[in-house]
FIDO-924798 format. One record per residue (C-alpha): residue number from 1; z, y, x; residue in one letter. Coordinates in nm, 2 decimals, always signed. Layout:
BEGIN
n = NUM	zz = Z	yy = Y	xx = X	res = a $
...
This chain:
BEGIN
n = 1	zz = +1.09	yy = +8.82	xx = +7.14	res = m $
n = 2	zz = +0.83	yy = +8.54	xx = +7.18	res = n $
n = 3	zz = +0.52	yy = +8.57	xx = +6.96	res = k $
n = 4	zz = +0.35	yy = +8.30	xx = +6.75	res = l $
n = 5	zz = -0.01	yy = +8.34	xx = +6.62	res = r $
n = 6	zz = -0.05	yy = +8.20	xx = +6.27	res = g $
n = 7	zz = -0.31	yy = +7.94	xx = +6.18	res = y $
n = 8	zz = -0.42	yy = +7.88	xx = +5.82	res = i $
n = 9	zz = -0.71	yy = +7.73	xx = +5.64	res = t $
n = 10	zz = -0.90	yy = +7.78	xx = +5.31	res = s $
n = 11	zz = -1.01	yy = +7.42	xx = +5.29	res = r $
n = 12	zz = -0.82	yy = +7.11	xx = +5.18	res = k $
n = 13	zz = -0.62	yy = +6.91	xx = +5.43	res = f $
n = 14	zz = -0.52	yy = +6.55	xx = +5.36	res = m $
n = 15	zz = -0.64	yy = +6.60	xx = +5.00	res = g $
n = 16	zz = -0.41	yy = +6.90	xx = +4.95	res = e $
n = 17	zz = -0.47	yy = +7.27	xx = +4.94	res = s $
n = 18	zz = -0.26	yy = +7.58	xx = +4.95	res = c $
n = 19	zz = -0.36	yy = +7.95	xx = +4.89	res = h $
n = 20	zz = -0.39	yy = +8.15	xx = +5.21	res = q $
n = 21	zz = -0.14	yy = +8.41	xx = +5.09	res = s $
n = 22	zz = +0.12	yy = +8.13	xx = +5.03	res = t $
n = 23	zz = +0.05	yy = +7.98	xx = +5.38	res = q $
n = 24	zz = +0.10	yy = +8.33	xx = +5.54	res = n $
n = 25	zz = +0.43	yy = +8.38	xx = +5.35	res = l $
n = 26	zz = +0.56	yy = +8.04	xx = +5.47	res = v $
n = 27	zz = +0.45	yy = +8.12	xx = +5.83	res = l $
n = 28	zz = +0.62	yy = +8.47	xx = +5.82	res = r $
n = 29	zz = +0.94	yy = +8.32	xx = +5.68	res = d $
n = 30	zz = +0.94	yy = +8.05	xx = +5.94	res = y $
n = 31	zz = +0.90	yy = +8.30	xx = +6.22	res = c $
n = 32	zz = +1.18	yy = +8.51	xx = +6.09	res = v $
n = 33	zz = +1.42	yy = +8.21	xx = +6.06	res = r $
n = 34	zz = +1.32	yy = +8.09	xx = +6.41	res = m $
n = 35	zz = +1.34	yy = +8.43	xx = +6.57	res = n $
n = 36	zz = +0.97	yy = +8.46	xx = +6.67	res = y $
n = 37	zz = +0.74	yy = +8.76	xx = +6.62	res = k $
n = 38	zz = +0.47	yy = +8.66	xx = +6.37	res = y $
n = 39	zz = +0.12	yy = +8.76	xx = +6.46	res = l $
n = 40	zz = -0.15	yy = +8.77	xx = +6.19	res = l $
n = 41	zz = -0.30	yy = +8.44	xx = +6.12	res = s $
n = 42	zz = -0.64	yy = +8.32	xx = +6.22	res = g $
n = 43	zz = -0.81	yy = +8.16	xx = +5.92	res = t $
n = 44	zz = -1.02	yy = +7.85	xx = +5.99	res = e $
n = 45	zz = -1.38	yy = +7.85	xx = +5.87	res = y $
n = 46	zz = -1.44	yy = +7.65	xx = +5.55	res = s $
n = 47	zz = -1.70	yy = +7.43	xx = +5.72	res = i $
n = 48	zz = -1.58	yy = +7.07	xx = +5.71	res = s $
n = 49	zz = -1.43	yy = +6.95	xx = +6.04	res = n $
n = 50	zz = -1.46	yy = +7.29	xx = +6.20	res = s $
n = 51	zz = -1.18	yy = +7.39	xx = +6.43	res = y $
n = 52	zz = -1.34	yy = +7.69	xx = +6.60	res = l $
n = 53	zz = -1.07	yy = +7.93	xx = +6.50	res = m $
n = 54	zz = -0.79	yy = +7.69	xx = +6.62	res = l $
n = 55	zz = -0.97	yy = +7.66	xx = +6.95	res = k $
n = 56	zz = -1.00	yy = +8.04	xx = +6.98	res = q $
n = 57	zz = -0.63	yy = +8.08	xx = +6.91	res = i $
n = 58	zz = -0.54	yy = +7.82	xx = +7.17	res = v $
n = 59	zz = -0.72	yy = +8.04	xx = +7.42	res = n $
n = 60	zz = -0.47	yy = +8.32	xx = +7.35	res = e $
n = 61	zz = -0.19	yy = +8.12	xx = +7.51	res = i $
n = 62	zz = +0.00	yy = +8.23	xx = +7.73	res = p $
n = 63	zz = -0.04	yy = +8.59	xx = +7.59	res = k $
n = 64	zz = +0.14	yy = +8.44	xx = +7.29	res = v $
n = 65	zz = +0.41	yy = +8.17	xx = +7.31	res = k $
n = 66	zz = +0.22	yy = +7.94	xx = +7.07	res = g $
n = 67	zz = +0.07	yy = +7.87	xx = +6.74	res = i $
n = 68	zz = +0.24	yy = +7.83	xx = +6.40	res = v $
n = 69	zz = +0.05	yy = +7.62	xx = +6.15	res = c $
n = 70	zz = +0.13	yy = +7.58	xx = +5.79	res = y $
n = 71	zz = +0.12	yy = +7.20	xx = +5.81	res = s $
n = 72	zz = +0.07	yy = +6.91	xx = +6.05	res = v $
n = 73	zz = -0.22	yy = +6.81	xx = +5.84	res = f $
n = 74	zz = -0.42	yy = +7.12	xx = +5.93	res = q $
n = 75	zz = -0.48	yy = +6.97	xx = +6.27	res = m $
n = 76	zz = -0.80	yy = +6.76	xx = +6.32	res = p $
n = 77	zz = -0.79	yy = +6.42	xx = +6.15	res = e $
n = 78	zz = -0.96	yy = +6.27	xx = +6.45	res = n $
n = 79	zz = -0.69	yy = +6.15	xx = +6.69	res = f $
n = 80	zz = -0.88	yy = +6.22	xx = +7.01	res = e $
n = 81	zz = -0.97	yy = +6.58	xx = +6.91	res = i $
n = 82	zz = -0.61	yy = +6.64	xx = +6.79	res = r $
n = 83	zz = -0.45	yy = +6.51	xx = +7.11	res = i $
n = 84	zz = -0.69	yy = +6.71	xx = +7.33	res = k $
n = 85	zz = -0.60	yy = +7.03	xx = +7.15	res = l $
n = 86	zz = -0.22	yy = +6.96	xx = +7.17	res = i $
n = 87	zz = -0.24	yy = +6.87	xx = +7.54	res = n $
n = 88	zz = -0.44	yy = +7.19	xx = +7.61	res = k $
n = 89	zz = -0.16	yy = +7.39	xx = +7.44	res = i $
n = 90	zz = +0.11	yy = +7.21	xx = +7.64	res = l $
n = 91	zz = -0.08	yy = +7.25	xx = +7.97	res = e $
n = 92	zz = -0.07	yy = +7.63	xx = +7.91	res = k $
n = 93	zz = +0.31	yy = +7.60	xx = +7.85	res = n $
n = 94	zz = +0.26	yy = +7.69	xx = +7.49	res = g $
n = 95	zz = +0.42	yy = +7.55	xx = +7.17	res = e $
n = 96	zz = +0.28	yy = +7.42	xx = +6.85	res = l $
n = 97	zz = +0.49	yy = +7.48	xx = +6.54	res = h $
n = 98	zz = +0.44	yy = +7.33	xx = +6.19	res = f $
n = 99	zz = +0.63	yy = +7.55	xx = +5.94	res = a $
n = 100	zz = +0.61	yy = +7.32	xx = +5.63	res = l $
n = 101	zz = +0.75	yy = +7.02	xx = +5.82	res = e $
n = 102	zz = +0.98	yy = +7.23	xx = +6.05	res = n $
n = 103	zz = +0.85	yy = +7.05	xx = +6.36	res = i $
n = 104	zz = +0.78	yy = +7.20	xx = +6.71	res = i $
n = 105	zz = +0.57	yy = +7.04	xx = +6.98	res = i $
n = 106	zz = +0.69	yy = +7.20	xx = +7.31	res = a $
n = 107	zz = +0.68	yy = +6.89	xx = +7.53	res = h $
n = 108	zz = +0.46	yy = +6.57	xx = +7.55	res = k $
n = 109	zz = +0.76	yy = +6.37	xx = +7.42	res = s $
n = 110	zz = +0.74	yy = +6.57	xx = +7.09	res = d $
n = 111	zz = +0.39	yy = +6.44	xx = +7.02	res = i $
n = 112	zz = +0.51	yy = +6.10	xx = +6.89	res = d $
n = 113	zz = +0.70	yy = +6.25	xx = +6.60	res = k $
n = 114	zz = +0.38	yy = +6.42	xx = +6.47	res = v $
n = 115	zz = +0.16	yy = +6.11	xx = +6.53	res = e $
n = 116	zz = +0.41	yy = +5.89	xx = +6.34	res = n $
n = 117	zz = +0.38	yy = +6.13	xx = +6.04	res = i $
n = 118	zz = +0.00	yy = +6.10	xx = +6.06	res = w $
n = 119	zz = +0.01	yy = +5.72	xx = +6.08	res = l $
n = 120	zz = +0.25	yy = +5.69	xx = +5.78	res = v $
n = 121	zz = +0.05	yy = +5.93	xx = +5.57	res = t $
n = 122	zz = -0.28	yy = +5.76	xx = +5.64	res = k $
n = 123	zz = -0.12	yy = +5.42	xx = +5.57	res = t $
n = 124	zz = +0.03	yy = +5.54	xx = +5.24	res = m $
n = 125	zz = -0.32	yy = +5.62	xx = +5.10	res = k $
n = 126	zz = -0.39	yy = +5.24	xx = +5.12	res = d $
n = 127	zz = -0.06	yy = +5.13	xx = +4.96	res = c $
n = 128	zz = -0.02	yy = +5.02	xx = +4.60	res = i $
n = 129	zz = +0.16	yy = +5.28	xx = +4.40	res = v $
n = 130	zz = +0.27	yy = +5.05	xx = +4.12	res = s $
n = 131	zz = +0.18	yy = +4.71	xx = +4.00	res = i $
n = 132	zz = +0.34	yy = +4.78	xx = +3.66	res = y $
n = 133	zz = +0.21	yy = +5.01	xx = +3.39	res = q $
n = 134	zz = +0.44	yy = +5.16	xx = +3.13	res = d $
């Protein structure tokens, strides 16, 4: 059975937050449903824009098949840093899983789906919610 190392964070991501215990429950459930062995999560440091723990977990590949994150939005907001990390995982024949969105990046062709989600979400922040008030 292939193993996935969990990745969670204690800080907000894209303006949202989720308790670490809840993130771990979601990751454990995802791994059970997808037939992976879940390995205890690495928790990112609360320092803004720190991805030291994520980089450390990337170095565990190929000892583990990949990384399972709670959400796509836990990845670095900076496009270049995000793509560099994803490419490093793929170069090691690893996978990147996002439990909340039920998305897997196992090949370069899978990256577009995640990047489209990022673009739509970033664009939505600038959209008018409603021009009418009740």
